[in-house]
N, C-alpha and C positions, 0 to 999 in steps of 0.2 A: 445041914451044912454040906452034905455031899462029900465028894472026894477031897476038896480043899480042907474042909473041917476035919476029916480023918487024918490028913497030912499033918495039920497043926497038932492034933492029939498025939500022933506018933512022936512028934518033937517035944511033947510034954507041955504044950501050950493050950490054953483055953481059947477056942476060936472066937467066941463072943467078946472076950476081954481083949484079944488081939485086934479085932475089928474096931472096937471102941477106941483103943489107943491110936490106931491108924487115923481114925476120924479126928481125934483130938490134935494129933500132929499136923494133919492136913489143914485143919482149921487155923492152927497157930501159924503155919506157913502162909496161908491165904491172908492172914491179918497183916502181913508185911506188904501185900500188894493191893488189898482192897480196904476201903474206908470202914466197912462194917462186916462183921462175921457173926455167926451164931454163937450165942452165949451157952455153951455146952454144960457149964457147971450149975447154972441156976435155972435150967429149963428141963423140959421133958423130951428133948430132942432124941437122945439115945434110947429112951424107953419107947418112944413112938417108932423109931427105926426098927426095933424088935417086933413091934406089932405089925408094921408094914411087911416085914419079911415073912412073918407067920401067915398073914392074910394072903400074900402072894402065893405061898406054898399051897394054901387051901384053895385058891382059885385054880391052880394047876391041877390039883387032885379032883376038884369038882368037874373040870373040863374033861379030864381023862375018864371019868365015870359017867359022863352024860347028864350031870345034874345042872341043867341050864338055868333054872330059876335060882338055885343056890349060888351058882357062879355069878349071876347078875347082882345078887345081893352083896356078895363078897367084893365085886368090882366097885359097887357104890361105897362100901366101907373103905376100900383101898383108896379111892379118890378123897374121901373125907379125911382119912389119916394123913395123906400127903398135904392137904390144905392145912391141917393142924400143925404138921411138922414145919412147914415153911412159914407158918405164922408165929413160930416161937421167937422169944426175945433175941435181939441182936445186941452186940456191944461194939464200940469203936475198935477198929483194927489198930495195929501198932506200927503204922507207917512212920518212917523217919521224918522228923519235922522238916518241913521245907521241900520234901521229895516231890510232892504234888505240884508245887509251884515251879520246880526246876524244869518240869516237862514243858510248861507253857512258854 
């Protein structure tokens, strides 16, 4: 997590839990503006997010040590994880009824 993670730990907060809560709150806010949002409760969205972060860190480490073939394999995994994450189930947003029609 780096410096930001250490900062959260100093404050007595778990960085991963804090990030997950920020994603949940952002998703809830997005539901007021968009017709569909990710269903974070009944999907693997957050678990995939953790795998994406770990894979990204591994890509950085492989690049720093000159492991080109390993880095390429990790980049393929990274792309596949992104596709899986953005293919997760969605649910209707909580737009106010009639709000979309008021714009027209």
